[in-house]
C-alpha positions in Angstrom: -50.1 60.1 42.8 -50.6 63.9 42.5 -49.7 66.1 39.4 -46.3 67.7 39.2 -47.3 71.1 37.0 -43.7 71.9 36.6 -42.8 68.1 35.2 -46.0 68.6 32.8 -45.5 71.6 31.8 -41.8 70.7 30.4 -43.1 67.8 28.7 -46.2 69.6 27.0 -43.6 72.5 25.6 -41.4 69.4 24.0 -44.6 67.6 22.6 -46.1 67.9 19.0 -49.6 68.2 19.0 -52.6 68.0 16.6 -56.1 68.8 17.6 -58.3 65.7 16.3 -61.9 66.9 16.9 -64.1 69.2 19.3 -67.5 68.4 19.6 -69.9 69.4 22.2 -72.7 66.9 22.7 -76.0 67.3 24.6 -79.3 66.0 25.5 -78.5 62.4 25.1 -81.7 60.4 24.7 -80.8 57.2 26.9 -80.4 57.0 30.2 -77.3 55.1 29.6 -74.9 55.8 26.3 -73.6 52.8 25.0 -69.3 52.6 25.9 -67.0 53.5 23.6 -63.2 53.4 23.5 -61.0 57.0 22.7 -59.2 57.1 19.5 -56.9 59.5 21.1 -56.2 61.2 24.2 -59.3 63.2 25.1 -60.4 66.0 27.4 -64.4 65.9 28.3 -65.8 69.0 30.2 -69.1 68.7 31.6 -71.4 71.5 32.0 -75.0 71.0 32.7 -76.7 68.0 34.6 -75.5 65.2 36.3 -74.4 62.2 35.3 -72.0 58.9 36.6 -69.3 58.8 34.4 -66.9 55.7 34.1 -63.3 56.1 32.6 -61.7 52.6 32.5 -62.2 51.2 35.9 -62.7 54.7 37.7 -65.7 56.0 38.5 -66.9 60.0 38.6 -70.2 61.5 39.9 -70.5 64.6 38.1 -72.6 67.8 38.8 -72.3 70.7 36.7 -69.1 71.8 35.6 -66.6 68.6 36.0 -62.9 68.1 33.8 -62.0 64.6 33.3 -58.9 63.3 31.0 -58.0 60.2 29.6 -55.7 58.5 27.4 -56.2 56.8 24.1 -58.4 53.4 24.4 -59.9 54.3 27.5 -63.3 53.2 27.8 -66.1 55.5 28.4 -69.4 54.7 30.1 -72.3 57.6 30.9 -74.9 56.9 32.9 -77.1 60.0 32.7 -79.2 61.4 35.6 -80.9 64.2 34.1 -81.7 65.0 30.4 -80.1 68.5 30.7 -76.7 66.7 30.9 -74.0 68.4 27.9 -70.4 68.1 27.7 -67.6 69.2 25.1 -65.0 66.6 24.0 -61.7 67.3 22.5 -59.5 64.5 21.1 -56.1 65.2 20.4 -52.8 63.1 19.4 -49.2 64.3 21.4 -46.0 62.8 21.0 -42.4 63.8 22.0 -39.2 64.1 19.4 -37.9 60.4 18.8 -34.4 62.0 19.0 -32.9 64.9 21.3 -35.4 64.7 23.8 -34.0 66.1 27.4 -32.4 63.9 29.8 -35.7 64.4 32.1 -37.7 62.1 29.9 -35.1 59.2 29.1 -36.2 57.8 32.7 -40.6 58.3 32.3 -42.8 55.4 31.1 -44.5 56.1 27.8 -47.6 55.7 29.5 -47.0 57.8 32.4 -47.1 60.5 30.1 -49.0 63.5 30.7 -51.3 62.4 27.6 -52.0 59.3 28.5 -53.0 59.6 32.3 -56.3 59.5 33.6 -58.1 62.2 36.1 -61.4 64.2 37.1 -61.9 67.2 39.0 -63.9 70.2 39.9 -62.0 73.4 38.6 -61.9 76.0 41.2 -62.1 78.4 37.8 -64.5 76.6 35.5 -65.9 79.8 33.6 -62.3 80.6 31.9 -62.0 76.7 30.6 -65.6 77.0 29.6 -64.9 79.9 27.5 -61.4 78.9 26.4 -63.5 75.4 24.8 -66.1 77.4 24.0 -64.1 79.5 21.7 -61.9 76.2 20.4 -65.4 75.0 19.5 -66.6 78.1 17.4 -63.1 78.1 15.9 -63.2 74.2 14.7 -66.9 74.6 13.2 -65.2 77.6 10.5 -62.5 74.9 9.4 -60.1 77.6 8.2 -56.8 76.9 8.2 -56.1 79.9 10.5 -58.9 78.9 12.5 -57.1 75.6 13.0 -53.9 77.0 14.2 -56.1 79.3 16.7 -57.5 76.2 18.0 -53.8 75.1 19.0 -53.1 78.2 20.2 -55.8 77.6 22.5 -55.6 74.4 23.4 -52.4 75.4 24.5 -54.1 77.9 26.8 -56.2 75.5 27.9 -53.7 73.3 29.1 -51.8 76.0 31.0 -54.7 76.7 33.2 -55.7 73.1 33.8 -52.1 72.9 35.1 -52.3 75.6 37.4 -55.5 74.9 38.8 -54.6 70.9 39.4 -51.1 72.2 41.1 -53.6 74.1 43.2 -55.8 71.3 44.0 -53.3 68.5 44.0 -55.4 66.5 42.1 -54.5 62.7 41.8 -53.4 61.0 38.8 -53.8 57.6 37.1 -51.7 55.9 34.7 -53.4 53.9 32.1 -53.8 50.2 32.1 -53.9 49.1 28.4 -53.5 45.5 29.1 -56.5 45.6 31.2 -58.7 47.4 28.8 -57.5 44.3 26.4 -58.6 41.7 28.9 -61.4 43.5 29.6 -62.2 43.8 25.6 -61.8 39.7 25.2 -64.4 38.7 27.9 -66.9 40.3 26.2 -66.0 39.9 22.7 -64.2 36.4 23.1 -67.8 35.1 20.6 -67.0 36.8 17.8 -63.6 35.8 15.6 -61.8 38.3 17.0 -57.9 38.6 15.1 -55.1 40.8 16.5 -55.8 43.9 13.8 -59.5 43.8 14.6 -58.5 44.4 18.1 -55.7 46.8 17.1 -58.3 48.4 14.9 -60.8 48.5 18.0 -58.0 50.4 20.3 -56.5 52.6 17.5 -52.8 51.2 18.1 -50.7 49.4 15.7 -51.0 45.4 16.0 -47.3 45.2 16.8 -47.5 47.9 19.7 -50.4 46.0 21.3 -48.8 42.8 21.1 -45.6 43.7 22.3 -47.2 45.7 25.4 -49.3 42.7 26.1 -46.7 40.3 26.1 -44.8 42.6 28.0 -47.3 42.9 30.9 -48.5 39.2 30.9 -45.8 37.0 29.3 -48.5 35.9 27.0 -49.4 36.7 23.7 -52.6 38.3 23.1 -54.2 35.8 20.5 -52.8 32.7 23.9 -55.0 34.9 26.2 -58.3 34.8 24.4 -57.7 31.0 24.0 -57.3 31.0 27.6 -60.7 32.7 28.3 -62.3 30.9 25.3 -61.5 27.4 27.0 -63.1 29.0 30.3 -66.2 29.4 28.7 -66.6 26.2 26.6 -65.5 25.1 29.9 -68.9 26.1 31.6 -70.5 25.3 28.5 -69.7 21.4 28.8 -70.6 21.4 32.8 -73.7 23.5 33.1 -75.3 22.8 29.6 -76.6 20.1 27.1 -75.1 22.1 24.1 -73.9 19.8 21.2 -69.4 20.6 20.5 -70.5 22.2 17.8 -72.8 24.5 19.1 -70.3 25.6 21.9 -67.8 26.0 19.2 -69.8 28.5 17.8 -70.5 29.7 21.0 -66.8 30.6 21.6 -65.9 32.0 18.6 -64.8 28.8 16.5 -66.7 27.7 13.1 -64.6 24.7 13.1 -65.5 21.9 15.3 -62.2 20.0 15.4 -60.0 22.8 15.3 -62.1 23.7 18.8 -61.8 20.1 20.0 -57.4 20.3 19.0 -57.3 24.0 21.2 -59.5 21.9 24.0 -57.3 19.3 24.4 -54.2 21.2 23.9 -55.3 23.8 27.1 -57.1 21.0 29.3 -55.2 17.4 28.5 -58.5 16.0 27.6 -61.0 16.3 25.3 -64.1 17.7 25.3 -66.0 14.5 25.4 -63.8 13.4 27.9 -64.0 16.5 30.1 -68.2 16.2 29.7 -67.8 11.8 30.9 -65.3 13.1 33.8 -67.9 15.7 35.0 -70.8 13.2 35.1 -68.7 10.7 37.2 -67.9 14.0 39.8 -71.1 12.3 41.7 -69.5 9.2 42.5 -66.7 10.6 44.7 -64.9 14.2 44.5 -64.1 16.2 41.8 -61.1 18.7 40.8 -62.2 20.5 37.3 -59.2 20.1 34.8 -59.6 24.0 33.7 -60.7 26.9 36.1 -64.5 28.0 35.1 -65.3 31.2 35.2 -69.1 33.3 35.3 -69.7 34.3 32.1 -69.8 38.4 31.3 -72.8 39.8 29.0 -70.9 41.4 26.3 -71.6 45.0 26.0 -70.8 46.5 22.2 -68.4 48.9 22.0 -68.6 52.0 20.2 -65.6 53.3 17.8 -64.6 56.9 17.0 -64.7 56.5 13.3 -62.6 58.2 10.3 -64.3 58.9 6.9 -61.8 58.8 3.4 -60.9 62.1 4.3 -59.1 60.9 7.6 -61.2 63.4 9.7 -62.6 62.0 12.6 -66.3 62.3 13.1 -69.2 61.3 15.5 -72.6 60.1 14.1 -75.3 61.5 15.8 -78.9 60.7 16.3 -82.1 62.8 15.6 -82.2 64.4 19.0 -78.3 64.9 19.4 -77.4 61.8 20.9 -73.5 60.7 20.3 -73.6 57.1 18.3 -70.3 55.8 17.4 -71.1 53.6 14.8 -69.2 49.9 14.8 -69.0 47.3 11.8 -70.8 44.6 13.9 -69.6 41.1 12.7 -72.4 38.8 12.6 -73.7 36.0 14.9 -76.1 33.5 14.8 -79.5 32.2 16.8 -76.4 29.6 18.0 -74.6 32.7 19.8 -77.4 33.8 21.4 -78.7 31.0 22.8 -75.1 30.6 24.1 -75.2 33.7 25.9 -78.8 33.4 27.5 -77.4 30.2 28.9 -74.1 31.1 30.2 -76.0 34.1 32.1 -77.8 31.5 33.3 -75.0 29.9 34.5 -73.9 32.9 36.0 -77.0 33.2 38.8 -76.3 29.2 39.5 -74.7 28.7 42.5 -70.9 28.9 42.1 -69.0 25.8 41.7 -67.1 25.1 45.0 -64.4 23.7 42.2 -64.5 26.8 40.1 -62.4 29.7 39.2 -61.9 33.3 37.2 -58.1 32.2 36.2 -57.4 31.6 32.8 -54.5 29.8 31.4 -53.0 31.4 28.5 -49.5 29.9 28.6 -49.7 26.6 27.6 -50.8 27.4 23.9 -49.3 29.9 22.1 -51.5 30.6 18.7 -54.7 30.2 17.0 -56.6 30.4 14.0 -59.9 30.1 12.7 -59.2 29.4 9.7 -58.5 25.9 7.7 -56.3 26.8 4.7 -56.9 23.1 3.1 -57.0 23.7 -0.1 -57.0 27.1 -0.2 -53.0 27.3 -1.3 -52.3 27.7 -5.1 -50.4 24.1 -6.0 -47.0 25.3 -7.1 -44.7 22.8 -8.7 -41.1 22.6 -7.1 -37.8 21.7 -9.4 -37.4 18.6 -7.5 -41.1 17.0 -7.0 -44.8 18.3 -7.6 -46.1 15.8 -4.9 -48.4 17.0 -2.3 -48.8 16.1 0.8 -51.0 16.6 3.9 -49.7 18.3 6.7 -51.3 19.4 10.6 -50.6 22.4 11.5 -51.8 24.5 14.1 -53.9 26.4 11.4 -55.7 22.6 10.6 -54.7 20.7 7.5 -52.8 21.8 4.7 -51.8 20.9 1.4 -48.0 21.3 1.1 -45.2 20.2 -0.9 -43.4 16.9 0.1 -39.9 18.5 -0.5 -40.7 22.5 -0.6 -37.7 24.3 -2.4 -38.8 28.0 -2.2 -39.7 28.7 1.5 -40.6 32.1 3.2 -40.1 32.7 6.9 -42.6 35.3 7.6 -41.7 34.1 10.9 -38.5 34.9 11.3 -37.7 33.8 14.8 -37.9 30.1 13.3 -35.8 30.4 10.2 -32.8 28.6 12.4 -35.0 25.7 12.3 -34.6 25.4 8.7 -30.9 26.3 9.0 -30.3 23.7 10.9 -31.9 20.9 8.4 -30.0 22.0 5.9 -32.8 24.3 3.9 -32.0 28.3 3.4 -35.1 30.2 2.6 -35.5 32.3 0.2 -36.9 35.0 2.0 -37.4 35.7 5.9 -38.3 38.2 8.5 -36.3 41.0 10.0 -35.6 39.2 12.9 -33.9 36.5 11.2 -30.6 38.7 10.7 -28.6 38.7 13.6 -24.5 38.0 14.1 -25.7 34.2 14.9 -26.7 33.4 11.2 -24.3 36.1 9.4 -22.9 34.2 6.9 -25.9 31.7 6.7 -28.3 33.7 4.8 -26.5 35.1 2.0 -28.3 36.1 -1.1 -32.0 35.2 1.2 -34.4 38.4 0.9 -35.2 40.1 4.3 -38.8 41.0 3.6 -38.9 43.4 6.5 -41.2 42.8 10.0 -44.2 43.7 8.2 -46.1 41.4 5.9 -45.0 42.5 2.1 -47.3 40.6 0.1 -45.8 42.1 -3.3 -42.1 40.9 -2.0 -43.9 37.6 -1.2 -45.7 36.7 -4.0 -42.3 37.8 -5.7 -40.4 35.5 -4.3 -42.6 32.7 -6.0 -42.9 30.5 -2.6 -43.8 27.0 -2.6 -44.6 27.0 1.6 -44.7 30.3 3.5 -44.3 30.3 7.5 -46.0 32.6 9.5 -46.9 33.2 12.7 -50.9 32.6 13.3 -53.1 35.2 12.5 -56.5 34.4 10.4 -56.5 37.3 8.1 -52.7 37.1 7.4 -53.2 33.5 6.5 -56.0 33.5 4.3 -54.2 36.6 2.7 -50.7 34.6 2.3 -52.3 31.0 1.5 -53.6 32.9 -1.9 -49.8 32.7 -2.8 -48.8 29.5 -1.7 -49.8 26.6 1.2 -49.2 28.4 4.2 -48.5 26.8 7.8 -48.4 28.3 11.0 -46.0 27.8 14.2 -46.5 29.0 17.6 -43.8 30.1 20.5 -43.2 28.4 23.4 -42.9 24.4 21.7 -39.8 23.2 23.3 -36.9 23.1 20.9 -36.5 19.2 19.8 -40.3 18.9 19.6 -40.6 22.2 17.2 -37.8 20.9 14.9 -39.2 17.6 14.5 -42.6 19.4 13.1 -40.0 21.4 10.8 -38.4 18.2 10.2 -42.2 16.7 9.0 -42.8 19.6 7.1 -40.0 19.9 4.9 -39.0 16.3 4.3 -36.3 16.1 6.6 -37.2 14.3 9.8 -34.0 12.2 10.0 -32.0 15.2 9.5 -33.9 16.5 12.5 -32.8 13.9 14.1 -29.3 14.2 13.3 -29.3 17.5 14.4 -31.0 16.7 17.7 -28.8 14.0 18.1 -25.5 15.8 18.0 -27.2 18.6 20.7 -27.6 15.8 23.5 -23.8 15.0 22.8 -22.6 18.2 23.4 -25.3 19.0 26.2 -23.7 15.6 27.7 -20.0 16.9 26.8 -20.6 20.3 28.9 -22.9 19.6 31.7 -20.8 18.0 33.7 -17.8 20.7 33.5 -20.1 23.4 33.9 -21.7 21.5 36.4 -18.7 21.1 38.4 -17.4 25.3 37.9 -20.8 26.7 39.3 -21.4 24.1 41.9 -24.4 25.4 44.4 -23.7 28.9 43.3 -26.8 30.8 41.8 -27.4 32.3 38.5 -29.4 35.1 37.4 -30.2 36.0 33.6 -31.6 39.7 32.9 -31.9 42.7 30.1 -31.9 45.9 30.5 -35.2 47.6 29.1 -35.7 50.6 30.7 -33.7 52.8 33.3 -37.0 52.2 35.6 -37.6 48.7 35.5 -36.2 45.1 34.0 -36.5 41.6 33.8 -35.6 38.6 35.1 -36.0 35.4 32.8 -36.3 31.5 33.4 -36.5 29.3 30.2 -37.1 32.1 27.7 -34.3 32.3 25.9 -31.7 34.3 26.7 -29.6 31.3 27.4 -32.1 30.2 30.2 -32.8 26.7 28.0 -29.6 25.8 28.4 -28.8 27.2 31.8 -31.9 25.8 33.7 -33.1 23.6 31.1 -30.1 21.9 30.0 -27.8 22.3 32.5 -29.9 22.3 35.7 -28.5 25.3 37.2 -29.7 26.6 40.3 -32.0 30.5 40.2 -31.9 32.6 43.1 -35.3 31.4 45.0 -37.2 34.5 44.0 -36.7 33.8 40.2 -37.1 30.0 40.5 -40.6 30.6 42.0 -41.9 33.4 39.6 -40.1 33.0 36.4 -39.1 29.1 36.5 -41.9 27.3 38.5 -45.1 30.2 37.9 -44.0 28.5 34.0 -44.5 32.0 32.9 -40.7 32.4 32.0 -40.0 35.6 33.2 -40.4 38.0 35.9 -40.5 41.7 35.8 -38.6 43.5 38.4 -37.7 47.1 40.1 -33.9 48.6 40.6 -34.4 48.3 44.8 -35.3 44.8 44.3 -32.1 43.7 42.5 -30.0 42.4 45.2 -33.0 39.7 46.0 -32.8 38.7 42.2 -29.0 38.9 41.8 -27.6 35.2 41.5 -23.6 34.8 42.4 -23.3 34.8 38.6 -25.3 37.0 36.3 -26.0 37.2 32.5 -27.5 40.1 30.6 -28.6 39.8 27.4 -28.2 43.8 25.8 -29.8 43.9 23.0 -32.8 45.6 23.3 -33.7 47.1 19.7 -32.7 50.7 21.0 -29.1 52.0 20.0 -30.1 54.4 22.2 -30.9 52.7 25.3 -29.9 54.4 28.6 -27.8 51.5 30.9 -29.3 50.7 34.4 -26.8 48.7 35.4 -24.8 51.0 36.8 -24.5 53.2 40.5 -24.0 51.8 44.4 -26.3 48.9 44.4 -25.1 47.8 41.5 -21.5 47.9 42.0 -22.3 46.4 45.5 -23.4 43.0 44.4 -21.2 40.0 44.9 -21.2 38.8 41.1 -20.1 42.6 40.2 -17.1 42.3 42.5 -16.1 38.7 42.0 -16.5 39.7 38.4 -18.9 37.3 37.4 -21.1 39.0 35.1 -21.6 38.6 31.1 -23.0 40.1 28.4 -24.1 38.9 25.3 -25.7 41.9 23.1 -26.9 39.7 20.0 -30.3 40.1 19.0 -30.2 36.0 18.0 -29.8 35.6 22.0 -33.4 36.0 23.0 -34.5 33.4 20.7 -34.5 29.9 21.3 -33.7 28.3 17.7 -31.7 25.9 16.7 -29.1 28.1 15.3 -29.4 30.7 18.5 -29.1 27.7 21.0 -25.8 26.7 19.5 -24.2 29.9 19.8 -25.7 30.6 23.2 -24.3 27.4 24.7 -20.6 28.1 23.8 -21.4 31.3 25.4 -22.6 30.0 28.2 -20.1 27.3 28.9 -17.0 30.1 27.9 -18.5 32.4 30.7 -19.6 30.1 33.3 -16.4 27.6 33.4 -14.0 29.8 32.9 -15.3 32.6 35.6 -12.8 34.0 38.6 
């Protein structure tokens, strides 16, 4: 799209800007500078020489004066054509006020703000820009308070001049793709012990932001996607090398071969040994691989912008002035080097006709490289000190046979405990919904983040947490820690909680009671709805929204338990795909709208702009027939037993009382 200078100027006028660094880089002593990630938004202004520059996937051939801009997390690759190459770098942070934004900004996607966009062009008046940037650099190096204020003033002058020139030249701009950046990063570093925290630090975003952004775009967690990449690489090694299972496990980032085998079977349905045996049988007949195998990608080490203890961003330079980003390098052994060699060889071999490049991140929901058995402090409960071994996602964990003081860091699963008659001593913020009102009295709200001090003060004998290796390692020092995964069917998950807490019979009893309710209500609902279709939406923003299959929000009941029909496009894209959801645009709303519409109204934003309004919405048959039903509880997005009980009543009441 073309730059809208007037709109961008209005946004810049409302923005709060902080200059992070101003640098001049010259005389790179290598032809190809190593890649690195922008820690903040940045302008890159080339003044001398020529080079080929990749900013994410956008390639620019530069000669002499050239201006580039990239958002936070952008990846920069420079291939230098001559030694005279010189450029300036200006890093800055810009943000809009949390409240009181003008109405013109409410409908703008965060990724489309001018601070996050990618563009490159040859300025009409390069000398003006050069002089402004030279002044900025000179004042920045002085480091006085007055000079820093002057730098910000000059920066706004630079923005004004840039927007004028870009408007005259009708420069094309591109939105960043953070999800694509993350996927590429995982494809390169899958052999290292990656965690969500490590990736968040590499991209200079918070872990919750990365996780939410990635799941919104893919329907999968970051770690799930990483598992898919690793299993594809493992399949390639099983097919094309004679490495042992232990060696392959190390190659794809696992130190525990038993855990690797379990993850491989969960992804493919067979063990690595069975996978190899079936490959050996391929010569006797046609064979279709169980998982799609893609070619490997040789890692290119990314450089990261670093911060010193004074919180100032700094570059690190070589003796001849070349820019070098220091990055803490995780140790890798000889086995990994061998793996990379073998995988590179595999890339050059003929492609397996049955192969592919896809990953399957949706089959497994959590991962950890840590087996915390024996790491936890053994605690005596008020009733029993007997310990048992529980087989969890994070390995074999020694836990109390009848835990009495459970902390639910993974608060979305608190309903499983409540269904078993157990009240935790502490739980995450997401547990406190209208569905659990009165059920969590005296339970400590530990918040959204992991507060180790608060958890320690609760003296737990068992901790249940989302799967993150670093978090598990730290929490295991407090008490036995068990990881759980999202996406497991409710009945199966509840039985696991029954095993974990010594209440399997209570779990079976709850499931039997649930099945009886479904048997009672299913014919009533099916008779009321008949062959008509049901859509489930949520209101995310005024630009886009989502339709859901069996992904919380009543979908487990509507489509799963009751077997009601979805509109064909939702059936194909959200249900048959196995993804559980699909992203929509308002103009396609009539194609997705069923005869009945259920809307999950909770967005976490008290000031969210309404999107289901206007002529397009008013003309939908479901709207005209008064068959639209809103449920605004936060618990409506969950699939735990307590939330499902409340959703069941809502779904039955809505669909059987419809006009």
